[in-house]
C-alpha positions in Angstrom: 0.0 0.1 0.0 1.2 3.4 -0.6 1.1 5.3 2.5 2.8 8.5 0.4 1.8 9.4 -3.3 2.0 12.2 -5.5 0.6 12.8 -9.2 1.7 15.5 -11.5 3.4 17.3 -8.3 5.0 20.6 -9.8 6.6 23.6 -7.8 7.0 27.2 -9.3 9.1 30.1 -7.3 7.7 33.4 -9.4 6.8 31.8 -11.9 10.3 30.2 -12.6 9.9 26.0 -12.0 11.6 23.9 -9.8 10.2 20.7 -10.6 7.3 19.1 -12.4 4.8 16.6 -13.1 6.5 14.7 -10.0 4.7 10.8 -9.6 5.9 9.6 -6.8 4.5 6.2 -4.1 6.2 5.3 -1.4 5.4 1.9 0.4 4.7 1.5 3.6 7.7 0.7 5.4 9.9 1.6 2.7 13.4 3.3 2.6 13.3 5.3 -0.7 16.5 8.4 -1.0 15.9 11.2 -3.7 18.9 12.3 -5.4 19.5 14.6 -8.2 21.1 17.7 -9.4 21.6 20.6 -7.1 18.9 22.6 -7.5 16.8 20.0 -9.0 14.1 21.0 -6.0 14.8 18.0 -3.9 15.1 19.7 -0.7 11.5 21.5 -1.9 9.8 18.1 -2.7 10.6 17.3 0.4 8.9 20.4 2.2 6.0 19.8 -0.2 5.8 16.0 1.1 5.5 16.9 5.0 3.0 19.5 4.4 5.3 23.0 5.1 5.2 23.9 1.5 2.1 24.3 -1.0 2.8 22.7 -4.3 2.0 24.9 -7.7 0.4 22.2 -9.4 -1.2 18.7 -8.4 -1.9 16.8 -5.5 0.1 14.6 -2.6 -1.8 12.1 -0.8 -0.9 10.2 2.8 -2.6 6.8 3.2 -5.2 8.0 0.6 -5.9 11.1 2.0 -5.2 14.4 0.1 -2.0 16.3 2.1 -2.0 20.2 2.5 -0.7 20.9 5.6 2.0 19.2 8.0 0.4 15.8 9.3 1.0 15.0 12.9 2.2 10.8 11.8 4.7 12.8 9.2 8.2 14.0 11.2 11.1 16.1 9.4 14.4 16.0 10.1 16.6 18.4 8.3 20.5 19.7 8.1 20.8 21.4 11.0 19.5 19.9 14.2 17.6 23.1 15.2 17.9 22.5 18.7 16.5 25.0 21.1 19.2 26.3 23.2 17.2 27.3 26.0 16.1 23.6 26.8 17.8 20.5 27.6 18.2 17.2 25.6 15.5 15.8 27.0 13.4 19.2 26.7 14.2 19.4 23.2 13.3 15.7 22.5 9.7 16.6 23.8 9.0 19.6 22.1 5.7 19.6 19.9 4.4 16.5 21.9 2.0 18.9 22.9 0.9 20.8 20.0 -2.8 20.9 19.0 -2.1 19.0 15.8 -0.8 15.8 17.8 -2.4 13.0 19.8 -3.2 14.1 23.4 -1.1 12.8 25.8 -0.2 13.1 29.3 2.4 14.3 30.9 3.3 11.0 32.2 2.8 9.2 28.3 5.0 12.3 26.7 7.8 11.2 29.3 7.7 7.9 28.6 8.3 8.5 24.7 11.0 10.8 25.5 12.8 8.3 27.5 12.6 5.7 25.2 13.3 7.9 21.9 16.7 8.8 23.9 17.3 5.2 24.9 16.6 4.2 20.8 19.6 6.3 19.8 21.7 6.3 23.0 21.5 9.1 24.6 19.6 9.1 28.1 22.5 9.7 29.8 22.5 13.1 28.2 19.4 14.0 29.2 20.0 16.8 31.2 22.8 18.3 29.0 22.3 21.5 27.2 22.9 21.7 23.4 25.9 23.7 23.9 27.8 20.7 25.5 27.0 18.4 23.0 28.9 17.2 19.6 27.6 17.5 16.0 26.8 14.0 16.0 25.1 13.6 19.8 22.9 17.0 18.5 22.1 15.0 15.2 20.6 12.3 17.2 18.6 14.3 19.8 17.1 15.6 16.2 16.5 12.0 14.9 15.1 11.3 18.7 12.7 14.6 18.9 11.3 12.7 15.7 10.8 9.3 16.6 9.7 10.3 20.1 6.2 11.5 17.5 6.5 8.1 16.7 5.6 9.0 12.9 4.5 6.7 10.1 6.5 8.7 7.9 9.9 10.6 8.6 11.4 12.6 5.8 14.7 13.8 6.2 16.9 16.6 4.1 20.4 15.5 4.4 20.4 14.8 7.6 24.5 13.8 8.0 25.9 15.8 5.3 27.6 17.8 7.8 29.5 15.4 10.0 32.7 14.0 9.7 33.3 10.6 8.1 33.1 7.8 11.0 29.9 10.0 12.3 28.5 10.1 9.8 29.4 6.2 9.6 27.4 5.9 12.9 24.4 7.7 12.3 24.2 5.6 9.0 23.6 2.7 11.2 21.9 4.2 13.7 19.2 5.1 10.9 18.9 1.7 9.5 18.3 0.6 13.4 15.6 2.6 13.7 13.8 1.6 10.8 14.2 -1.6 11.4 12.7 -1.5 14.6 10.1 1.5 14.1 8.7 0.0 10.5 8.2 3.1 9.6 8.3 4.6 6.3 12.0 6.5 5.3 12.4 9.2 2.8 15.3 10.3 2.6 17.4 13.2 0.4 21.3 13.2 -0.3 23.9 13.9 -2.5 26.1 11.0 -1.4 25.1 8.0 -4.1 27.0 5.9 -1.8 24.9 7.0 1.3 22.1 6.2 -0.7 22.7 2.8 -2.0 23.9 2.3 1.8 20.6 2.9 3.3 17.6 2.8 0.7 15.8 0.1 -0.6 15.0 2.3 -3.6 16.8 5.1 -5.4 14.6 7.6 -7.3 16.0 10.4 -9.2 14.5 14.0 -9.0 15.7 15.3 -12.8 17.1 18.7 -13.4 14.6 21.5 -14.7 14.8 21.9 -18.8 16.4 18.4 -19.3 14.7 15.9 -21.2 15.3 13.3 -18.6 12.4 11.5 -17.1 12.1 10.8 -12.6 14.0 7.1 -12.6 14.1 4.6 -9.9 17.0 2.0 -9.1 16.3 -0.9 -6.7 18.8 -1.5 -4.1 18.7 -5.7 -3.5 20.5 -7.0 0.0 23.0 -8.3 -2.7 24.1 -4.9 -4.1 24.7 -3.8 -0.6 26.6 -6.8 0.5 28.9 -6.6 -2.5 31.2 -3.9 -3.1 31.1 -4.8 -6.9 28.0 -4.8 -7.1 27.5 -1.3 -5.5 30.2 0.3 -7.6 28.2 -0.9 -10.3 25.0 0.7 -9.8 26.7 4.0 -8.8 28.3 4.2 -11.6 24.7 3.8 -13.3 22.7 6.2 -11.2 26.2 8.6 -12.3 25.8 8.2 -16.0 22.0 9.3 -15.5 23.1 11.8 -12.9 25.9 13.1 -14.9 26.9 13.5 -11.0 30.9 14.4 -10.5 31.9 10.6 -9.4 31.6 10.5 -6.0 33.6 7.3 -3.3 31.2 4.6 -1.8 30.8 5.0 1.3 33.5 2.8 3.2 
């Protein structure tokens, strides 16, 4: 069943098209990576899928219902962890759980959600720390825990690990895979890193550059490809040729 889908979706800024006729179907529990050239509108597409950005044309459906505003079962994470500096880790994770569009939770239920989410990302021990006491990787873990605490059906991520060093990025990728397996939620990830896309996603979808004759393409990433460096490199090259990317190194 498609949990998230778009039909002839398009977005323009001041009459300048950003992307056009995007038709996307994401299945329940699937992990999809969105790739494409810089300026193709990947982040804008993600904002549309989150309900934060109104498309210029077309329609978005969440679980077969039209989506036109943020939904309590869709969580979003960005490159910047966007933690509130005056709140500690636990308070940042719990921030938003009592927003009016969220399911009503008691104080005890909210505290349980926060504890569970922090334990899932391995940060319960630093629940009383403030953002300026955290490393970049820890801050992203807190941001991920904030999304997880909402128990979303769909998690949308816009290059959340791109500012991290290689070792920390690999740790966060492992954590995301672990959470996806545990929570069975649907994940849509925007990334410029083809190696990251191949390592994490079950399917890779291209957002083509506007003004080209390219159509959106999709590549399946079976387990055998993830387990074989040779197969992963072959897929990397196929996608690279389609996107006309500068060659990128696969993540270790």
